[in-house]
Residue frames as qw, qx, qy, qz and C-alpha x, y, z in Angstrom:
[[0.349, 0.602, -0.503, 0.513, 104.00, 94.15, -163.42],
 [0.614, -0.281, -0.642, 0.364, 105.17, 92.92, -160.05],
 [0.269, -0.875, -0.079, -0.395, 103.98, 95.21, -157.28],
 [0.444, 0.272, -0.599, 0.609, 106.78, 96.08, -154.94],
 [0.468, -0.590, -0.594, 0.283, 106.06, 96.08, -151.21],
 [0.066, -0.929, -0.008, -0.365, 105.62, 99.50, -149.63],
 [0.280, 0.557, -0.575, 0.530, 108.52, 100.64, -147.47],
 [0.520, -0.454, 0.432, -0.580, 106.68, 100.03, -144.17],
 [0.981, -0.021, 0.061, -0.186, 106.19, 96.34, -145.10],
 [0.744, 0.482, -0.362, 0.288, 109.69, 95.90, -146.50],
 [0.006, -0.650, 0.516, -0.558, 111.27, 97.46, -143.40],
 [0.747, -0.387, 0.303, -0.448, 109.43, 95.08, -141.07],
 [0.962, 0.170, -0.209, 0.035, 111.08, 92.06, -142.67],
 [0.677, 0.376, -0.365, 0.517, 114.60, 93.19, -141.81],
 [0.025, 0.451, -0.435, 0.779, 114.40, 95.47, -138.79],
 [0.775, -0.443, -0.365, -0.266, 113.19, 93.11, -136.09],
 [0.525, -0.735, 0.374, -0.210, 114.26, 92.62, -132.49],
 [0.945, -0.100, 0.288, 0.122, 115.56, 89.19, -133.41],
 [0.730, 0.535, 0.032, 0.425, 117.71, 90.43, -136.27],
 [0.034, -0.878, 0.272, -0.393, 119.05, 93.31, -134.16],
 [0.728, -0.556, 0.384, -0.114, 119.94, 90.88, -131.32],
 [0.932, 0.175, 0.205, 0.241, 121.57, 88.54, -133.87],
 [0.463, 0.770, -0.111, 0.425, 123.65, 91.45, -135.12],
 [0.353, -0.811, 0.366, -0.289, 124.82, 92.31, -131.62],
 [0.891, -0.272, 0.362, 0.035, 125.85, 88.66, -131.09],
 [0.821, 0.446, 0.113, 0.338, 127.64, 88.45, -134.46],
 [0.191, 0.870, -0.208, 0.404, 129.44, 91.74, -133.77],
 [0.574, -0.694, 0.397, -0.177, 130.53, 90.55, -130.33],
 [0.942, -0.046, 0.306, 0.133, 131.74, 87.19, -131.65],
 [0.729, 0.386, 0.192, 0.531, 133.79, 88.82, -134.43],
 [0.173, -0.963, -0.089, 0.188, 134.72, 92.05, -132.65],
 [0.494, -0.544, 0.398, 0.549, 138.47, 91.84, -133.37],
 [0.461, 0.247, 0.642, 0.561, 138.02, 91.18, -137.07],
 [0.124, 0.860, 0.462, 0.177, 135.39, 93.90, -137.42],
 [0.303, -0.886, 0.040, 0.349, 137.57, 96.42, -135.61],
 [0.493, -0.342, 0.518, 0.610, 140.59, 95.66, -137.78],
 [0.371, 0.426, 0.664, 0.489, 138.65, 95.66, -141.05],
 [0.004, 0.926, 0.377, 0.014, 136.77, 98.83, -140.18],
 [0.366, -0.776, 0.181, 0.481, 139.98, 100.61, -139.23],
 [0.464, -0.160, 0.611, 0.621, 141.63, 99.57, -142.48],
 [0.224, 0.415, 0.708, 0.526, 138.71, 100.32, -144.83],
 [0.118, 0.020, 0.109, -0.987, 136.71, 103.08, -143.15],
 [0.528, -0.297, -0.578, -0.547, 133.52, 101.03, -143.48],
 [0.452, -0.433, 0.450, -0.637, 131.70, 101.04, -140.11],
 [0.038, -0.109, 0.985, -0.126, 131.57, 97.64, -138.42],
 [0.441, 0.323, 0.642, -0.538, 127.79, 97.88, -137.94],
 [0.576, 0.537, -0.201, -0.583, 127.25, 98.41, -141.69],
 [0.292, 0.343, -0.878, -0.160, 129.25, 95.26, -142.50],
 [0.174, 0.080, 0.907, -0.375, 127.25, 93.35, -139.86],
 [0.519, 0.427, 0.328, -0.664, 123.94, 94.68, -141.21],
 [0.512, 0.449, -0.543, -0.491, 124.73, 93.56, -144.78],
 [0.220, 0.147, -0.964, 0.034, 125.45, 90.03, -143.53],
 [0.267, 0.212, 0.729, -0.594, 122.32, 90.23, -141.37],
 [0.581, 0.460, 0.045, -0.670, 120.06, 91.23, -144.25],
 [0.472, 0.443, -0.664, -0.373, 121.67, 88.85, -146.75],
 [0.630, 0.070, -0.773, -0.035, 121.91, 85.63, -144.75],
 [0.707, -0.645, -0.083, -0.279, 120.78, 86.23, -141.16],
 [0.301, -0.767, 0.560, -0.083, 124.44, 86.26, -140.05],
 [0.156, 0.429, -0.876, -0.155, 125.38, 83.22, -142.08],
 [0.507, 0.037, 0.774, -0.377, 122.42, 81.09, -141.03],
 [0.680, 0.539, 0.466, -0.173, 120.54, 81.14, -144.37],
 [0.140, -0.587, 0.500, 0.621, 123.06, 81.07, -147.20],
 [0.636, 0.420, -0.343, -0.549, 121.08, 79.11, -149.79],
 [0.720, -0.159, 0.663, -0.129, 120.45, 75.43, -150.38],
 [0.806, 0.577, 0.029, -0.130, 120.91, 75.20, -154.17],
 [0.754, -0.147, 0.327, 0.550, 124.02, 73.66, -155.67],
 [0.046, 0.744, -0.143, -0.651, 125.62, 76.72, -157.29],
 [0.135, -0.222, 0.774, 0.577, 126.69, 74.76, -160.35],
 [0.170, 0.479, 0.853, 0.120, 123.07, 73.66, -160.94],
 [0.074, 0.815, 0.354, -0.453, 121.64, 77.14, -160.34],
 [0.007, -0.668, 0.341, 0.661, 124.07, 78.83, -162.73],
 [0.180, -0.033, 0.866, 0.466, 123.88, 76.10, -165.39],
 [0.200, 0.613, 0.762, -0.060, 120.08, 76.24, -165.42],
 [0.097, 0.865, 0.172, -0.462, 120.04, 80.02, -165.75],
 [0.142, -0.523, 0.552, 0.633, 122.83, 80.03, -168.33],
 [0.075, -0.009, 0.879, 0.471, 121.12, 77.52, -170.62],
 [0.007, -0.540, -0.835, -0.101, 117.37, 77.92, -169.94],
 [0.063, -0.839, -0.343, 0.418, 117.00, 81.65, -169.48],
 [0.613, 0.463, 0.292, 0.570, 117.84, 83.25, -172.85],
 [0.012, -0.961, -0.124, -0.247, 117.33, 86.84, -171.67],
 [0.347, -0.858, 0.374, -0.060, 120.22, 86.64, -169.19],
 [0.984, 0.096, -0.003, 0.149, 122.16, 83.78, -170.79],
 [0.532, 0.619, -0.290, 0.500, 125.33, 85.82, -171.40],
 [0.293, -0.708, 0.372, -0.523, 125.39, 87.06, -167.79],
 [0.846, -0.364, 0.313, -0.234, 124.88, 83.63, -166.21],
 [0.915, 0.311, -0.108, 0.231, 127.26, 81.89, -168.63],
 [0.292, 0.685, -0.384, 0.546, 129.91, 84.38, -167.56],
 [0.543, -0.588, 0.381, -0.464, 129.03, 83.77, -163.88],
 [0.994, -0.055, 0.073, -0.051, 129.34, 80.02, -164.47],
 [0.712, 0.493, -0.273, 0.419, 132.86, 80.54, -165.89],
 [0.079, -0.684, 0.420, -0.591, 133.80, 82.70, -162.89],
 [0.811, -0.407, 0.223, -0.357, 132.37, 80.04, -160.59],
 [0.978, 0.117, -0.090, 0.150, 134.44, 77.21, -162.05],
 [0.464, 0.584, -0.351, 0.565, 137.57, 79.36, -161.80],
 [0.305, -0.637, 0.380, -0.597, 136.90, 80.36, -158.18],
 [0.944, -0.264, 0.065, -0.188, 136.12, 76.78, -157.12],
 [0.854, 0.293, -0.218, 0.371, 139.50, 75.78, -158.48],
 [0.254, 0.610, -0.333, 0.673, 141.31, 78.74, -156.87],
 [0.470, -0.563, 0.316, -0.601, 139.64, 78.42, -153.46],
 [0.099, 0.243, -0.952, 0.156, 140.23, 74.68, -153.25],
 [0.578, 0.115, 0.510, -0.627, 136.48, 73.99, -153.01],
 [0.285, 0.173, 0.905, 0.265, 134.62, 71.18, -154.77],
 [0.239, 0.030, -0.265, -0.934, 132.39, 72.88, -157.40],
 [0.475, -0.282, -0.742, -0.380, 129.78, 70.15, -156.95],
 [0.419, -0.389, -0.702, 0.425, 129.54, 70.78, -153.21],
 [0.095, -0.085, -0.192, 0.973, 129.17, 74.57, -153.02],
 [0.010, 0.671, 0.742, 0.005, 125.67, 75.78, -152.18],
 [0.080, -0.091, -0.016, 0.993, 124.08, 79.18, -152.70],
 [0.441, 0.409, 0.329, -0.728, 120.90, 81.01, -153.68],
 [0.702, 0.475, 0.530, -0.030, 118.68, 80.09, -156.64],
 [0.460, 0.886, -0.056, -0.005, 120.66, 82.69, -158.65],
 [0.832, 0.258, -0.226, 0.436, 124.09, 81.43, -157.58],
 [0.069, -0.803, 0.296, -0.513, 124.88, 83.98, -154.83],
 [0.814, -0.036, -0.531, 0.233, 127.19, 82.54, -152.20],
 [0.506, 0.039, -0.511, 0.694, 128.40, 82.72, -148.63],
 [0.216, -0.521, -0.526, 0.637, 127.76, 85.06, -145.71],
 [0.059, 0.522, -0.004, -0.851, 127.53, 88.11, -147.97],
 [0.649, 0.541, 0.525, -0.100, 125.86, 86.42, -150.98],
 [0.014, -0.630, 0.463, 0.623, 128.49, 87.26, -153.57],
 [0.849, 0.503, 0.033, -0.155, 127.90, 86.32, -157.19],
 [0.886, -0.048, 0.173, 0.427, 130.96, 84.53, -158.64],
 [0.469, 0.637, 0.051, 0.610, 132.13, 87.63, -160.56],
 [0.299, -0.869, 0.117, -0.376, 131.92, 89.69, -157.36],
 [0.872, -0.433, 0.162, 0.161, 133.88, 87.00, -155.55],
 [0.786, 0.263, 0.125, 0.546, 136.57, 87.16, -158.21],
 [0.240, 0.727, 0.030, 0.642, 136.71, 90.96, -158.08],
 [0.263, -0.729, 0.158, -0.611, 136.18, 91.79, -154.40],
 [0.886, -0.436, -0.150, -0.050, 136.55, 88.80, -152.06],
 [0.124, 0.765, -0.527, 0.348, 139.50, 88.96, -149.67],
 [0.796, -0.130, -0.535, 0.252, 141.59, 86.56, -147.59],
 [0.295, -0.863, 0.126, -0.390, 141.63, 88.18, -144.16],
 [0.776, -0.574, 0.258, -0.037, 143.31, 85.53, -142.02],
 [0.098, 0.762, -0.619, -0.164, 146.21, 84.91, -144.40],
 [0.719, -0.141, 0.680, -0.030, 145.65, 81.18, -144.92],
 [0.099, -0.259, 0.725, 0.630, 145.91, 81.59, -148.70],
 [0.035, 0.427, 0.861, 0.273, 142.24, 80.73, -149.28],
 [0.245, -0.077, 0.028, -0.966, 139.44, 83.21, -149.83],
 [0.198, -0.294, -0.935, -0.003, 136.63, 81.44, -148.01],
 [0.305, -0.176, 0.056, -0.934, 133.35, 83.40, -147.84],
 [0.676, -0.228, -0.591, -0.376, 131.35, 80.22, -147.11],
 [0.790, -0.440, -0.414, 0.102, 132.66, 79.02, -143.78],
 [0.555, -0.122, -0.248, 0.784, 135.14, 81.71, -142.70],
 [0.047, -0.912, -0.404, 0.056, 133.37, 84.78, -141.28],
 [0.378, -0.642, 0.164, 0.646, 136.68, 86.70, -141.15],
 [0.290, 0.011, 0.617, 0.732, 137.11, 86.46, -144.92],
 [0.059, 0.678, 0.688, 0.252, 133.42, 87.23, -145.40],
 [0.218, -0.867, -0.241, 0.377, 133.65, 90.40, -143.27],
 [0.320, -0.490, 0.359, 0.726, 136.74, 91.63, -145.13],
 [0.264, 0.243, 0.736, 0.575, 135.11, 90.84, -148.48],
 [0.010, 0.828, 0.560, 0.037, 131.94, 92.85, -147.76],
 [0.253, -0.824, -0.005, 0.507, 134.02, 95.82, -146.61],
 [0.354, -0.261, 0.546, 0.713, 136.24, 95.62, -149.68],
 [0.228, 0.562, 0.710, 0.358, 133.16, 95.58, -151.94],
 [0.086, -0.926, -0.324, 0.171, 132.15, 98.90, -150.37],
 [0.361, -0.637, 0.275, 0.623, 135.63, 100.39, -150.70],
 [0.360, 0.017, 0.682, 0.637, 135.84, 99.43, -154.36],
 [0.105, 0.680, 0.643, 0.336, 132.44, 101.04, -155.01],
 [0.168, 0.565, 0.026, 0.808, 133.51, 104.35, -153.49],
 [0.541, -0.708, -0.442, 0.101, 132.61, 104.30, -149.79],
 [0.173, 0.691, -0.221, 0.666, 133.63, 107.60, -148.15],
 [0.530, -0.248, -0.658, 0.474, 134.89, 107.00, -144.60],
 [0.144, -0.324, -0.408, 0.842, 133.07, 109.22, -142.11],
 [0.196, -0.091, -0.374, -0.902, 130.52, 110.34, -144.68],
 [0.538, 0.133, 0.479, -0.681, 126.82, 110.50, -143.87],
 [0.206, 0.135, 0.932, 0.265, 124.46, 108.02, -145.51],
 [0.074, -0.614, -0.628, -0.472, 120.95, 109.50, -145.41],
 [0.020, -0.108, -0.365, 0.925, 119.33, 112.61, -143.98],
 [0.172, 0.636, 0.738, -0.150, 115.64, 113.19, -143.44],
 [0.115, 0.071, 0.299, 0.944, 114.09, 115.85, -145.64],
 [0.396, 0.519, 0.406, -0.640, 111.00, 117.99, -146.09],
 [0.147, -0.073, 0.748, 0.643, 109.55, 116.96, -149.43],
 [0.338, 0.545, 0.701, -0.313, 105.81, 117.53, -149.37],
 [0.373, 0.845, 0.140, -0.356, 105.91, 120.44, -151.81],
 [0.396, -0.425, 0.596, 0.555, 108.84, 119.23, -153.89],
 [0.522, 0.531, -0.368, -0.558, 108.91, 119.52, -157.67],
 [0.959, 0.038, 0.241, -0.146, 108.18, 115.93, -158.94],
 [0.638, 0.677, -0.349, 0.108, 111.30, 116.22, -161.10],
 [0.200, -0.693, 0.642, -0.259, 113.46, 115.65, -158.02],
 [0.763, -0.170, 0.589, -0.206, 112.37, 112.00, -157.89],
 [0.851, 0.517, -0.017, -0.092, 113.29, 111.20, -161.49],
 [0.365, 0.773, -0.512, 0.083, 116.56, 109.69, -162.61],
 [0.865, 0.033, -0.484, 0.126, 117.15, 106.52, -160.57],
 [0.758, -0.581, -0.186, 0.232, 119.43, 105.90, -157.61],
 [0.636, 0.078, -0.024, 0.768, 122.58, 107.68, -158.75],
 [0.134, -0.757, -0.281, 0.575, 122.72, 111.18, -157.27],
 [0.461, 0.574, 0.386, 0.556, 122.12, 113.78, -160.02],
 [0.060, -0.872, -0.085, -0.479, 121.60, 116.97, -158.01],
 [0.291, 0.217, -0.594, 0.718, 123.35, 118.61, -155.08],
 [0.209, -0.517, -0.717, 0.419, 121.62, 119.09, -151.74],
 [0.004, -0.415, -0.077, 0.907, 121.46, 122.81, -152.56],
 [0.241, 0.030, -0.596, -0.766, 119.82, 122.23, -155.95],
 [0.306, -0.380, -0.868, -0.087, 117.27, 119.87, -154.42],
 [0.145, -0.487, -0.527, 0.681, 116.48, 122.42, -151.70],
 [0.137, 0.268, -0.192, -0.934, 115.72, 125.02, -154.40],
 [0.399, -0.100, -0.709, -0.572, 113.26, 122.53, -155.92],
 [0.647, -0.409, 0.000, -0.643, 111.44, 122.19, -152.61],
 [0.934, -0.165, -0.314, 0.049, 113.25, 119.13, -151.23],
 [0.070, 0.767, -0.425, 0.475, 115.28, 120.36, -148.27],
 [0.553, -0.010, -0.750, 0.364, 117.17, 118.61, -145.46],
 [0.499, -0.782, -0.311, -0.209, 115.68, 118.99, -141.99],
 [0.625, -0.680, 0.060, 0.378, 119.14, 119.56, -140.48],
 [0.106, 0.878, -0.354, -0.305, 122.14, 121.62, -141.58],
 [0.873, 0.098, 0.419, 0.231, 123.88, 119.78, -144.42],
 [0.282, -0.402, 0.467, 0.735, 126.69, 120.55, -146.86],
 [0.584, 0.618, 0.210, -0.482, 124.79, 121.96, -149.86],
 [0.319, 0.633, -0.598, -0.374, 127.50, 120.78, -152.29],
 [0.392, -0.131, 0.909, -0.047, 126.99, 117.10, -151.48],
 [0.414, 0.030, -0.666, -0.620, 125.37, 115.06, -154.22],
 [0.366, 0.055, 0.768, -0.522, 122.10, 113.43, -153.17],
 [0.227, -0.237, -0.804, -0.496, 119.15, 111.42, -154.45],
 [0.456, -0.147, 0.248, -0.842, 115.66, 112.42, -153.32],
 [0.221, -0.138, -0.964, -0.057, 113.62, 109.52, -151.93],
 [0.546, -0.175, 0.140, -0.807, 109.93, 109.44, -151.13],
 [0.308, 0.006, -0.951, 0.004, 108.85, 106.23, -149.37],
 [0.613, -0.462, -0.310, -0.561, 105.57, 105.05, -147.92],
 [0.134, 0.257, -0.779, 0.556, 106.20, 104.80, -144.17],
 [0.237, -0.402, -0.868, 0.170, 103.97, 103.42, -141.44],
 [0.064, -0.680, -0.440, 0.583, 102.97, 106.98, -140.46],
 [0.384, 0.883, 0.127, -0.240, 102.75, 108.48, -143.94],
 [0.707, 0.639, -0.116, 0.281, 105.27, 109.55, -146.60],
 [0.633, -0.616, 0.156, 0.441, 108.94, 109.66, -145.56],
 [0.507, 0.846, -0.103, 0.127, 111.37, 111.91, -147.40],
 [0.761, -0.470, 0.231, 0.383, 115.08, 111.22, -147.43],
 [0.337, 0.848, -0.393, -0.116, 118.20, 112.70, -148.98],
 [0.964, -0.092, 0.174, 0.178, 120.31, 109.71, -149.98],
 [0.061, -0.884, 0.403, 0.230, 123.99, 110.69, -150.06],
 [0.501, 0.567, -0.633, -0.165, 126.90, 109.07, -151.98],
 [0.105, -0.282, 0.921, -0.247, 127.48, 106.40, -149.29],
 [0.674, 0.238, 0.495, -0.494, 123.82, 105.40, -149.62],
 [0.690, 0.577, -0.275, -0.340, 124.41, 104.96, -153.35],
 [0.168, 0.482, -0.858, 0.055, 127.35, 102.67, -152.50],
 [0.451, -0.015, 0.805, -0.386, 125.01, 100.44, -150.45],
 [0.741, 0.459, 0.196, -0.449, 122.68, 100.23, -153.47],
 [0.415, 0.577, -0.664, -0.233, 125.59, 98.83, -155.52],
 [0.196, -0.182, 0.941, -0.209, 125.23, 95.73, -153.34],
 [0.195, 0.476, 0.857, 0.039, 121.55, 95.42, -154.23],
 [0.090, 0.177, 0.285, 0.938, 120.01, 97.99, -156.56],
 [0.327, -0.669, -0.614, -0.260, 117.14, 99.08, -154.34],
 [0.071, -0.572, 0.243, -0.780, 116.61, 102.16, -152.18],
 [0.768, -0.484, -0.009, -0.420, 114.50, 100.15, -149.73],
 [0.918, -0.023, -0.274, 0.286, 117.27, 97.56, -149.41],
 [0.448, 0.386, -0.304, 0.747, 119.88, 100.24, -148.69],
 [0.341, -0.570, 0.154, -0.732, 117.68, 102.03, -146.18],
 [0.910, -0.344, -0.150, -0.173, 116.97, 98.71, -144.41],
 [0.797, 0.117, -0.315, 0.502, 120.69, 97.96, -144.19],
 [0.167, 0.483, -0.257, 0.820, 121.40, 101.44, -142.85],
 [0.559, -0.533, 0.070, -0.630, 118.59, 101.44, -140.28],
 [0.947, -0.223, -0.227, 0.036, 119.48, 97.91, -139.14],
 [0.633, 0.270, -0.341, 0.640, 123.11, 99.01, -138.74],
 [0.108, -0.528, 0.224, -0.812, 122.03, 101.95, -136.58],
 [0.795, -0.434, -0.066, -0.418, 119.76, 99.74, -134.47],
 [0.905, -0.035, -0.312, 0.287, 122.62, 97.25, -133.92],
 [0.383, 0.389, -0.325, 0.772, 125.00, 100.06, -132.94],
 [0.404, -0.537, 0.121, -0.730, 122.42, 101.49, -130.51],
 [0.912, -0.318, -0.168, -0.195, 121.77, 98.06, -128.97],
 [0.767, 0.157, -0.375, 0.496, 125.51, 97.49, -128.51],
 [0.100, 0.481, -0.291, 0.821, 125.77, 100.77, -126.61],
 [0.641, -0.501, -0.010, -0.581, 123.04, 99.68, -124.21],
 [0.898, -0.109, -0.416, 0.090, 124.86, 96.54, -123.11]]
């Protein structure tokens, strides 16, 4: 089985001075759009910026594969996921037509993810938004549409405006059962606390949370991942991904305040 990187290695890929500085620049360049989208959706500007930063380095690395080739190959030569990629190929042909783009020109990742926020074609069809009102939903070359599309993805997956994302916890003596059951929160903060996994600061005990134990640079880290954290994992189904996005967003916000 593929060995996943420990958290301390994974974190170092995404939370770098360069990526934080890039986020500050991107946020400054698109400040008006971010302010408007954040006000309308309740998704913090720095979280939108961090997603784009983790996914494509603020639009710099969006993939060099022709999407039609990537999806065709996976649809026809990868039997295990053939139904999924055939469906994505259909969505792709429809969106190319609707967005006025040449399907033979559009580039993306090896799996067919596209644009600033790396949307799969079905996600584009469901969540992408035209922010500037030009009648085209352009997540490839229009950062305004890309920003609005990422925020809308979060809204549609249940983002709670003003809600916390993660809280540090004491988990050394926790019942191992608290870590079972995947990313979707199964227990409340209060129930987890009774099983030995308690927040280190005062927290609403009725909130649903997922207990995380990750290998940090200075030993095990314990986190209570709240519903908004789960929303970030709907973008990429990984706790380490979501924590990277969140910590990058906080670093960008802190760096902005220092300017």
